[in-house]
C-alpha positions in Angstrom: 28.2 5.4 -35.0 25.5 3.8 -32.9 26.6 2.1 -29.7 26.0 -1.6 -29.8 25.8 -4.4 -27.3 29.3 -5.5 -28.3 30.6 -2.1 -27.2 29.0 -2.5 -23.8 30.5 -6.0 -23.5 34.0 -4.7 -24.3 33.9 -1.8 -21.8 32.4 -3.9 -19.0 34.7 -6.9 -19.7 32.0 -9.5 -20.1 30.6 -11.6 -22.9 27.9 -10.2 -25.2 25.5 -12.9 -23.8 26.0 -11.6 -20.3 25.1 -8.1 -21.4 21.9 -9.5 -22.9 21.0 -11.3 -19.7 21.8 -8.2 -17.6 18.9 -6.5 -19.4 16.5 -9.4 -20.1 17.1 -12.1 -17.4 18.4 -10.3 -14.4 18.1 -13.3 -12.1 20.8 -15.0 -14.1 23.4 -12.3 -13.5 25.0 -11.5 -10.2 24.5 -8.0 -8.8 28.1 -6.9 -9.2 28.3 -7.9 -12.8 25.0 -6.4 -13.7 26.0 -3.1 -12.0 29.2 -3.1 -14.1 27.2 -3.7 -17.3 24.7 -1.0 -16.5 27.4 1.5 -15.7 29.1 0.7 -19.0 25.8 1.1 -20.8 25.2 4.5 -19.1 28.7 5.7 -19.9 28.3 4.8 -23.6 24.7 5.9 -23.9 23.5 2.4 -24.9 19.8 1.7 -24.8 18.5 -1.9 -25.5 16.1 -2.4 -28.3 12.9 -3.2 -26.4 11.0 -4.4 -29.5 13.8 -6.9 -30.4 14.0 -8.0 -26.8 10.3 -8.6 -26.6 10.5 -10.8 -29.7 13.4 -12.8 -28.4 12.2 -13.2 -24.8 8.4 -13.0 -25.2 8.4 -10.2 -22.6 7.1 -6.7 -22.9 9.3 -5.0 -20.4 6.2 -3.5 -18.8 4.5 -4.0 -15.5 1.0 -3.1 -14.4 0.2 -1.3 -11.1 -3.4 -1.0 -10.2 -4.5 1.0 -7.2 -7.9 1.6 -5.5 -7.9 5.4 -5.6 -4.9 7.4 -6.9 -6.3 10.5 -5.1 -5.9 8.9 -1.7 -2.5 10.1 -0.3 -1.7 6.5 0.8 -1.0 5.5 -2.8 1.4 8.1 -4.4 4.5 7.2 -2.3 4.0 3.5 -3.1 3.6 4.3 -6.8 6.8 6.3 -6.9 8.7 3.6 -5.0 7.4 0.9 -7.3 8.3 2.9 -10.4 11.8 3.5 -9.2 12.4 -0.1 -8.4 11.0 -1.2 -11.8 13.1 1.4 -13.6 16.2 0.0 -11.8 15.3 -3.4 -13.3 14.8 -1.8 -16.7 11.0 -2.1 -16.7 8.3 0.5 -17.3 5.1 0.7 -15.2 1.5 1.3 -16.4 -0.6 2.8 -13.6 -4.4 2.5 -13.4 -7.0 3.6 -10.8 -10.1 1.5 -10.1 -12.1 4.2 -8.2 -12.7 1.6 -5.5 -14.7 -0.6 -7.9 -14.0 -4.4 -8.0 -15.5 -4.7 -11.5 -13.1 -2.1 -12.9 -10.2 -3.8 -11.2 -10.9 -7.1 -13.0 -11.4 -5.3 -16.3 -8.1 -3.5 -15.9 -6.1 -6.7 -15.2 -7.6 -8.5 -18.2 -7.0 -5.5 -20.5 -3.4 -5.2 -19.3 -2.6 -8.9 -19.6 -1.3 -8.8 -23.1 0.6 -5.5 -22.6 2.5 -6.3 -19.4 4.6 -9.2 -18.0 2.7 -9.0 -14.6 0.7 -6.8 -12.4 0.6 -5.5 -8.8 -2.8 -5.0 -7.2 -2.6 -2.5 -4.3 -5.4 -2.8 -1.7 -7.6 -4.9 -4.1 -11.4 -4.9 -3.8 -11.9 -8.2 -5.7 -12.8 -11.4 -3.9 -10.0 -13.9 -3.2 -11.5 -16.3 -5.7 -11.5 -13.6 -8.5 -7.9 -12.7 -7.7 -6.9 -16.4 -7.8 -8.5 -16.8 -11.2 -6.7 -13.8 -12.6 -3.4 -15.1 -11.1 -3.7 -18.1 -13.4 -3.7 -15.8 -16.4 -1.0 -13.4 -15.5 1.7 -13.1 -12.8 0.2 -11.1 -9.9 1.3 -9.6 -6.6 -1.2 -8.3 -4.1 -0.4 -5.6 -1.5 -2.4 -5.8 1.7 -4.2 -9.0 0.9 -3.3 -12.5 2.2 -4.1 -15.1 -0.4 -2.7 -18.6 -0.7 -0.8 -19.3 -3.9 -0.5 -15.6 -4.8 2.5 -13.5 -3.9 1.8 -10.7 -1.5 3.3 -7.8 0.5 1.5 -7.3 3.8 1.9 -4.2 6.0 1.2 -5.4 9.6 -1.7 -3.1 10.3 -3.1 -5.5 12.9 0.0 -4.9 15.1 -0.3 -1.2 14.5 -4.0 -1.2 15.5 -3.2 -3.0 18.7 -0.5 -0.4 19.6 -3.0 2.4 18.7 -5.7 0.8 21.0 -3.2 0.3 23.8 -2.2 3.9 23.5 -5.8 5.0 24.0 -6.3 2.6 26.9 -3.1 3.9 28.6 -4.6 7.5 28.2 -7.7 6.3 30.1 -10.2 5.8 27.3 -12.8 3.0 27.9 -15.4 3.8 25.2 -13.7 3.7 21.7 -15.3 3.9 18.3 -13.6 1.9 15.4 -14.6 3.4 12.1 -14.1 0.8 9.3 -13.3 1.2 5.7 -14.6 -0.7 2.6 -16.1 -4.1 3.4 -13.6 -6.0 1.2 -10.5 -4.2 2.5 -8.0 -6.6 4.1 -6.9 -3.7 6.4 -10.4 -3.3 7.8 -10.6 -7.0 8.8 -7.1 -6.8 10.4 -8.1 -3.7 12.4 -11.4 -5.3 13.5 -9.7 -8.5 14.7 -6.9 -6.6 16.6 -9.4 -4.3 18.3 -11.6 -7.2 19.4 -8.6 -8.7 21.2 -7.8 -5.4 23.0 -11.4 -5.0 24.0 -11.5 -8.4 25.6 -8.2 -8.0 27.3 -9.0 -4.6 28.8 -12.8 -4.8 29.2 -13.5 -1.7 27.1 -16.5 -0.9 24.9 -16.1 -0.8 21.2 -18.5 1.1 19.0 -18.2 -0.2 15.4 -19.1 2.1 12.6 -19.0 1.0 9.0 -18.2 -0.1 6.4 -17.4 3.4 5.0 -15.8 4.9 1.9 -12.1 5.6 2.9 -12.4 9.3 2.2 -12.6 12.6 4.1 -16.3 12.8 3.2 -16.8 9.3 4.6 -15.3 10.6 7.9 -17.5 13.6 8.0 -20.6 11.5 7.3 -20.1 9.2 10.4 -18.9 11.8 12.9 -22.3 12.6 14.2 -23.0 8.9 14.9 -19.7 8.5 16.6 -20.3 11.5 18.9 -23.9 10.5 19.6 -22.6 7.1 20.6 -20.6 8.6 23.5 -17.2 7.5 22.4 -14.3 9.5 23.8 -11.8 8.2 21.2 -11.8 6.9 17.6 -9.5 4.6 15.6 -10.3 5.2 11.9 -9.5 2.9 8.9 -7.2 5.6 7.4 -6.0 9.1 7.7 -8.6 10.6 5.3 -11.5 9.1 7.4 -9.8 10.4 10.6 -9.3 13.9 9.1 -13.0 14.1 8.1 -14.0 13.0 11.6 -11.8 15.7 13.2 -13.2 18.4 10.9 -16.8 17.5 11.6 -16.2 17.1 15.4 -14.8 20.6 15.5 -17.8 22.0 13.6 -20.0 20.3 16.3 -18.2 22.3 18.9 -16.0 19.6 20.3 -12.3 19.9 21.1 -9.9 17.4 19.5 -8.3 15.8 21.5 -9.9 17.2 24.7 -13.4 15.9 24.0 -12.5 13.3 21.3 -9.2 11.6 20.6 -8.7 10.5 17.0 -6.2 8.1 15.4 -5.8 7.4 11.7 -3.8 4.8 9.7 -1.2 5.5 7.0 0.9 8.4 8.2 0.2 10.3 5.0 0.8 14.0 4.6 -2.8 14.5 5.8 -1.7 13.2 9.2 1.4 15.4 9.4 -0.2 18.7 8.3 -3.7 18.5 9.8 -4.7 20.6 12.8 -4.2 19.0 15.3 -1.6 16.8 13.7 -3.0 13.2 13.6 -1.7 10.4 15.7 -1.5 7.6 13.2 -0.3 4.1 12.4 2.6 4.5 10.0 2.5 2.1 7.0 5.8 1.4 5.2 4.4 2.2 1.8 7.7 2.8 0.0 9.1 -0.5 1.2 5.8 -2.1 0.0 6.3 -0.7 -3.5 9.9 -1.9 -3.7 9.0 -5.3 -2.4 6.0 -5.8 -4.7 8.1 -5.1 -7.8 10.8 -7.5 -6.6 8.3 -10.3 -5.9 6.6 -9.7 -9.2 9.8 -9.9 -11.2 10.8 -13.0 -9.3 7.5 -14.6 -10.4 8.1 -13.4 -14.0 11.6 -14.8 -14.1 10.6 -18.1 -12.5 7.1 -19.0 -13.5 5.0 -20.3 -10.5 7.3 -18.7 -7.9 5.4 -17.1 -5.0 6.3 -15.5 -1.8 5.0 -13.3 1.0 6.7 -10.3 2.7 5.4 -8.8 5.9 6.5 -5.3 6.8 6.3 -3.8 10.3 4.2 -0.8 11.2 4.6 1.8 14.0 2.5 4.2 16.0 3.3 7.9 15.5 1.9 9.9 18.5 0.9 13.5 17.6 -1.5 16.0 18.9 -4.9 14.4 18.2 -4.9 12.1 21.2 -5.1 13.0 24.9 -6.7 11.7 28.2 -10.5 11.9 28.1 -12.4 14.7 29.8 -9.9 17.5 29.1 -12.1 19.4 26.7 -15.0 21.8 27.2 -17.2 20.8 24.4 -20.9 19.7 24.8 -21.2 15.9 24.7 
């Protein structure tokens, strides 16, 4: 015989209505009770009827997760964390890639609107105004964008950029290139503001290069300009840009870090396994994925609810930074 909701209620020792809320309105059930209900459901092999639940609650049980470039190693750990958190809350996740195009991002949100209960935009390229308009149509959470009236998860890349610059200054660098990412990327703006403060405080020269596509090819494309500008160190928008810079600098006959120190942002696998291993600003992407889903479901459960979570970053020092003037390359 098929297992029913009444069986789950009997085994978990709660009322049938509590079992129903444990699956459809989690904010109305305390964590201990919901854990007991889920354990009973797992033991009995019970699976809620999603179609029936959608009819009774006007919810789909689905969430959207839209990222700028799924090939960028920054995104997969966040996606996995968001999926795991959604699954724990009995939700499924639809994932889409905008290929760094704002127009595609807007189209995806609008096309998903009737299929999901809300969506997470990770590193959005849309304008603040466009995002605010979409948020009036569907519950939204943005990751790495600060926007009044819209829930967001921020990774404090500004603090990380300051630590990265201070590290370079402590090594003795006074001519530093800052290689930016996409013009609408919140991360690029935060890095620019942080590096301006450090430049003023320490009297160092900043060579700004960008905007650039946040890819390895983007890093290779600007490496000649960075080297020609006389910088002894680089802070790049992300690890992919940094990696491309390193590869091209080595092709030009420079030693990294002896002739050119390079710092990335993300702490992706690119940073860990490049040669030399990249010094980088570690971004808490898994925590961001968890937090984004929690904020989104809070907004779904309580219409109009918004909140902002800020996560700390850290500097991971590896082999791509050193005092200037140690290399033998031609500058």
